[in-house]
C-alpha positions as a Markdown table, in Angstrom:
| # | Residue | x | y | z |
|---|---|---|---|---|
| 1 | Unk | -15.8 | 22.1 | -119.9 |
| 2 | Unk | -14.4 | 24.1 | -117.0 |
| 3 | Unk | -15.0 | 21.2 | -114.6 |
| 4 | Unk | -13.2 | 18.8 | -116.9 |
| 5 | Unk | -10.2 | 21.1 | -117.4 |
| 6 | Unk | -10.0 | 21.7 | -113.6 |
| 7 | Unk | -10.1 | 17.9 | -112.9 |
| 8 | Unk | -7.4 | 17.3 | -115.5 |
| 9 | Unk | -5.2 | 20.0 | -114.2 |
| 10 | Unk | -5.5 | 18.9 | -110.6 |
| 11 | Unk | -4.7 | 15.3 | -111.7 |
| 12 | Unk | -1.5 | 16.5 | -113.4 |
| 13 | Unk | -0.7 | 19.0 | -110.6 |
| 14 | Unk | -1.9 | 17.3 | -107.4 |
| 15 | Unk | -0.2 | 19.8 | -105.0 |
| 16 | Unk | -2.2 | 22.7 | -106.5 |
| 17 | Unk | -4.6 | 24.5 | -104.1 |
| 18 | Unk | -8.0 | 25.2 | -105.6 |
| 19 | Unk | -7.8 | 28.9 | -104.6 |
| 20 | Unk | -4.7 | 29.3 | -106.8 |
| 21 | Unk | -6.6 | 28.2 | -110.0 |
| 22 | Unk | -7.7 | 30.8 | -112.5 |
| 23 | Unk | -9.8 | 30.8 | -115.6 |
| 24 | Unk | -8.4 | 32.8 | -118.5 |
| 25 | Unk | -10.9 | 34.4 | -120.9 |
| 26 | Unk | -11.1 | 37.6 | -123.0 |
| 27 | Unk | -13.0 | 40.8 | -122.4 |
| 28 | Unk | -15.4 | 39.7 | -125.2 |
| 29 | Unk | -16.2 | 36.2 | -124.0 |
| 30 | Unk | -19.8 | 35.4 | -123.0 |
| 31 | Unk | -20.7 | 35.9 | -119.4 |
| 32 | Unk | -21.1 | 32.1 | -118.8 |
| 33 | Unk | -17.3 | 32.1 | -118.0 |
| 34 | Unk | -17.9 | 34.5 | -115.1 |
| 35 | Unk | -20.8 | 32.3 | -114.0 |
| 36 | Unk | -18.7 | 29.2 | -114.1 |
| 37 | Unk | -16.1 | 30.9 | -112.0 |
| 38 | Unk | -18.7 | 32.0 | -109.5 |
| 39 | Unk | -20.4 | 28.6 | -109.2 |
| 40 | Unk | -17.1 | 26.8 | -108.9 |
| 41 | Unk | -15.5 | 29.4 | -106.6 |
| 42 | Unk | -12.6 | 30.0 | -109.0 |
| 43 | Unk | -10.8 | 33.2 | -110.0 |
| 44 | Unk | -11.2 | 34.5 | -113.5 |
| 45 | Unk | -8.9 | 36.8 | -115.4 |
| 46 | Unk | -10.2 | 38.8 | -118.4 |
| 47 | Unk | -7.5 | 39.5 | -121.0 |
| 48 | Unk | -8.3 | 42.5 | -123.1 |
| 49 | Unk | -8.9 | 42.1 | -126.8 |
| 50 | Unk | -9.4 | 45.1 | -129.1 |
| 51 | Unk | -11.4 | 45.9 | -132.2 |
| 52 | Unk | -8.2 | 47.0 | -134.0 |
| 53 | Unk | -7.0 | 43.4 | -133.6 |
| 54 | Unk | -10.4 | 42.0 | -134.8 |
| 55 | Unk | -10.9 | 41.0 | -131.1 |
| 56 | Unk | -8.2 | 38.4 | -131.4 |
| 57 | Unk | -6.2 | 37.4 | -128.4 |
| 58 | Unk | -2.7 | 38.8 | -128.8 |
| 59 | Unk | 0.3 | 36.7 | -127.9 |
| 60 | Unk | 1.9 | 39.5 | -125.8 |
| 61 | Unk | -1.3 | 40.0 | -123.8 |
| 62 | Unk | -1.5 | 36.3 | -122.9 |
| 63 | Unk | 2.3 | 36.1 | -122.1 |
| 64 | Unk | 1.9 | 39.2 | -119.8 |
| 65 | Unk | -1.0 | 37.6 | -118.0 |
| 66 | Unk | 0.9 | 34.3 | -117.6 |
| 67 | Unk | 4.0 | 36.1 | -116.2 |
| 68 | Unk | 2.0 | 38.3 | -113.9 |
| 69 | Unk | 0.0 | 35.4 | -112.5 |
| 70 | Unk | 3.1 | 33.2 | -112.1 |
| 71 | Unk | 4.6 | 35.9 | -109.8 |
| 72 | Unk | 1.7 | 35.7 | -107.4 |
| 73 | Unk | 1.2 | 32.0 | -107.5 |
| 74 | Unk | -1.9 | 31.8 | -109.7 |
| 75 | Unk | -2.3 | 28.7 | -111.9 |
| 76 | Unk | -4.3 | 29.3 | -115.1 |
| 77 | Unk | -5.8 | 26.0 | -116.2 |
| 78 | Unk | -8.1 | 26.9 | -119.1 |
| 79 | Unk | -8.2 | 29.6 | -121.7 |
| 80 | Unk | -11.5 | 30.2 | -123.3 |
| 81 | Unk | -12.2 | 32.7 | -126.0 |
| 82 | Unk | -15.8 | 31.4 | -126.4 |
| 83 | Unk | -17.5 | 29.4 | -123.7 |
| 84 | Unk | -20.4 | 28.6 | -126.0 |
| 85 | Unk | -18.1 | 27.0 | -128.6 |
| 86 | Unk | -16.1 | 23.9 | -127.7 |
| 87 | Unk | -13.5 | 24.9 | -130.3 |
| 88 | Unk | -12.8 | 28.1 | -128.3 |
| 89 | Unk | -11.3 | 26.5 | -125.2 |
| 90 | Unk | -8.0 | 25.0 | -124.4 |
| 91 | Unk | -6.5 | 23.4 | -121.3 |
| 92 | Unk | -3.4 | 25.0 | -120.1 |
| 93 | Unk | -1.2 | 22.1 | -118.9 |
């Protein structure tokens, strides 16, 4: 899933450097996301989710992450709330 999203993003953004790519996930996502980042030599950003929000990803938290990363040239290409569930991932194009 991460490889496919990375390939798709790079196809649509051919001038992007691999070291600028970042995987977005939540603080409650399975560790397979971290392992994918390690194996593929990619950055990963954990966006905090809280029990008081039923561990849902808040729009403001995602917006803040996107804005912060844009300032430093990071390119998020996938958001995954559940790496073990194909319905939990979205490409960020």
